[in-house]
ZAKE-430315 format. One record per residue (C-alpha): x, y, z; residue in one letter. Coordinates in steps of 0.25 Angstrom, whole numbers, plus 5000, padded with zeros to 4 digits. Layout:
BEGIN
ATOM:u:v:w:type
ATOM:X:Y:Z:A .
...
This chain:
BEGIN
ATOM:u:v:w:type
ATOM:5023:5444:5074:M .
ATOM:5018:5440:5059:S .
ATOM:5021:5427:5050:D .
ATOM:5026:5437:5041:H .
ATOM:5036:5445:5051:A .
ATOM:5041:5431:5055:L .
ATOM:5043:5427:5042:I .
ATOM:5051:5440:5039:E .
ATOM:5060:5437:5052:L .
ATOM:5063:5423:5047:L .
ATOM:5066:5427:5033:R .
ATOM:5076:5437:5039:R .
ATOM:5082:5427:5046:R .
ATOM:5079:5434:5060:D .
ATOM:5080:5425:5072:Q .
ATOM:5068:5433:5078:Q .
ATOM:5060:5425:5067:G .
ATOM:5063:5411:5073:L .
ATOM:5059:5416:5087:H .
ATOM:5046:5421:5080:E .
ATOM:5044:5409:5072:L .
ATOM:5045:5401:5086:Q .
ATOM:5036:5411:5094:R .
ATOM:5026:5412:5083:L .
ATOM:5025:5398:5077:H .
ATOM:5033:5389:5087:G .
ATOM:5019:5384:5095:P .
ATOM:5014:5379:5080:L .
ATOM:5026:5373:5077:M .
ATOM:5027:5365:5090:R .
ATOM:5012:5361:5088:Y .
ATOM:5016:5355:5074:I .
ATOM:5028:5349:5079:I .
ATOM:5023:5341:5092:S .
ATOM:5014:5331:5086:P .
ATOM:5025:5327:5076:I .
ATOM:5037:5327:5086:L .
ATOM:5033:5323:5100:P .
ATOM:5047:5326:5106:D .
ATOM:5048:5339:5110:L .
ATOM:5063:5341:5108:R .
ATOM:5060:5336:5093:E .
ATOM:5049:5347:5094:Q .
ATOM:5060:5357:5097:E .
ATOM:5069:5353:5087:E .
ATOM:5059:5353:5076:C .
ATOM:5055:5367:5079:L .
ATOM:5069:5372:5078:A .
ATOM:5070:5364:5065:D .
ATOM:5057:5371:5059:I .
ATOM:5063:5385:5065:S .
ATOM:5075:5383:5057:M .
ATOM:5068:5378:5044:L .
ATOM:5059:5390:5046:V .
ATOM:5071:5400:5046:W .
ATOM:5077:5393:5034:E .
ATOM:5064:5390:5026:K .
ATOM:5056:5404:5028:I .
ATOM:5059:5409:5015:H .
ATOM:5052:5396:5009:L .
ATOM:5039:5402:5016:Y .
ATOM:5029:5407:5007:D .
ATOM:5017:5414:5014:P .
ATOM:5009:5411:5000:D .
ATOM:5008:5396:5003:K .
ATOM:5005:5398:5018:G .
ATOM:5006:5404:5031:S .
ATOM:5018:5404:5039:L .
ATOM:5011:5395:5049:R .
ATOM:5007:5385:5038:T .
ATOM:5023:5384:5033:W .
ATOM:5027:5382:5047:L .
ATOM:5018:5372:5051:S .
ATOM:5022:5364:5038:V .
ATOM:5036:5365:5041:L .
ATOM:5035:5362:5056:T .
ATOM:5026:5349:5052:R .
ATOM:5036:5345:5041:N .
ATOM:5048:5347:5049:T .
ATOM:5042:5339:5061:A .
ATOM:5038:5327:5052:L .
ATOM:5053:5328:5047:N .
ATOM:5059:5327:5060:R .
ATOM:5048:5316:5065:A .
ATOM:5052:5308:5053:R .
ATOM:5067:5310:5056:A .
ATOM:5066:5306:5070:A .
ATOM:5057:5293:5065:I .
ATOM:5068:5290:5054:S .
ATOM:5080:5291:5063:S .
ATOM:5074:5281:5073:T .
ATOM:5072:5271:5063:R .
ATOM:5084:5261:5059:P .
ATOM:5089:5260:5046:Q .
ATOM:5085:5248:5039:E .
ATOM:5095:5248:5027:L .
ATOM:5107:5255:5024:P .
ATOM:5106:5265:5012:M .
ATOM:5117:5255:5005:E .
ATOM:5106:5244:5006:A .
ATOM:5097:5251:4996:L .
ATOM:5099:5247:4982:T .
ATOM:5095:5257:4971:S .
ATOM:5084:5247:4967:D .
ATOM:5075:5253:4976:L .
ATOM:5064:5261:4970:P .
ATOM:5065:5275:4973:S .
ATOM:5056:5280:4985:S .
ATOM:5054:5294:4977:E .
ATOM:5040:5295:4974:P .
ATOM:5038:5294:4958:T .
ATOM:5033:5307:4951:P .
ATOM:5020:5301:4950:E .
ATOM:5019:5299:4965:E .
ATOM:5023:5312:4968:H .
ATOM:5012:5318:4959:I .
ATOM:5002:5309:4965:L .
ATOM:5007:5312:4979:K .
ATOM:5006:5327:4976:T .
ATOM:4991:5325:4970:E .
ATOM:4987:5317:4982:R .
ATOM:4992:5328:4991:L .
ATOM:4986:5339:4984:E .
ATOM:4972:5331:4985:H .
ATOM:4974:5329:4999:L .
ATOM:4977:5343:5002:K .
ATOM:4964:5348:4994:S .
ATOM:4956:5337:5002:A .
ATOM:4960:5342:5015:I .
ATOM:4959:5357:5011:A .
ATOM:4943:5352:5008:S .
ATOM:4941:5348:5024:L .
ATOM:4935:5358:5034:H .
ATOM:4946:5366:5040:K .
ATOM:4944:5360:5053:K .
ATOM:4946:5345:5046:D .
ATOM:4958:5351:5040:Q .
ATOM:4965:5356:5052:L .
ATOM:4961:5343:5059:L .
ATOM:4967:5335:5048:F .
ATOM:4980:5343:5048:Y .
ATOM:4982:5342:5061:R .
ATOM:4982:5328:5061:K .
ATOM:4989:5324:5049:Y .
ATOM:4998:5336:5045:F .
ATOM:5003:5340:5060:Y .
ATOM:5001:5327:5065:L .
ATOM:4995:5330:5077:Q .
ATOM:4988:5318:5087:S .
ATOM:4973:5316:5087:T .
ATOM:4973:5319:5101:A .
ATOM:4981:5333:5099:Q .
ATOM:4971:5337:5090:I .
ATOM:4959:5332:5098:A .
ATOM:4965:5341:5110:A .
ATOM:4967:5353:5102:E .
ATOM:4955:5354:5094:L .
ATOM:4945:5348:5108:G .
ATOM:4942:5335:5101:M .
ATOM:4943:5321:5105:T .
ATOM:4953:5313:5098:E .
ATOM:4941:5304:5092:R .
ATOM:4935:5315:5086:S .
ATOM:4948:5320:5081:V .
ATOM:4950:5306:5075:E .
ATOM:4936:5305:5069:G .
ATOM:4938:5318:5061:K .
ATOM:4951:5315:5057:L .
ATOM:4945:5302:5051:Y .
ATOM:4934:5309:5043:R .
ATOM:4943:5320:5038:I .
ATOM:4952:5308:5033:R .
ATOM:4940:5302:5027:N .
ATOM:4936:5315:5020:R .
ATOM:4949:5317:5014:L .
ATOM:4950:5302:5010:K .
ATOM:4936:5303:5002:N .
ATOM:4940:5317:4996:K .
ATOM:4953:5311:4991:L .
ATOM:4946:5298:4986:R .
ATOM:4935:5307:4978:K .
ATOM:4949:5314:4972:E .
ATOM:4954:5301:4967:G .
ATOM:4965:5300:4978:F .
ATOM:4962:5286:4986:A .
ATOM:4970:5285:4999:Y .
ATOM:4970:5273:5008:D .
ATOM:4974:5281:5021:N .
């Protein structure tokens, strides 16, 4: 079944669309979720959440902005990260009750200037990543976007962990140098 046919099934609210989504894209979604959520039960719950999000938000998918696979990858990654963050924050003890906070505290919201700077930095970073060789881009995304372990990357690419770490080190240095030349100093 083509992605176009799958999208049409989902937009018509046909239950077969969910079955086809799992059949066609379930392995990819599981692949993205597994490094972020190691618990199998959490992975399955996250997969169910993603299926429901796709069901509810398929109308937001725009094929002009990217493929269905890309849209699902981003949706899957973000959903898994949100679930992981929620699990971490629910295990942290609350330090102060909300009543203890005063109105004198500065807002944690970014200022308009901070928002513009962050957006500008992000655009420069995207541009720097796009200037890398395709293999280096994929390696960078695997490690820092999909949060795959060095061991997993090495095993799947037939490399040693040490060579993966070395390549990532060189990629980060190239990105830092490119960003510095463009006037963006990064400490990390």
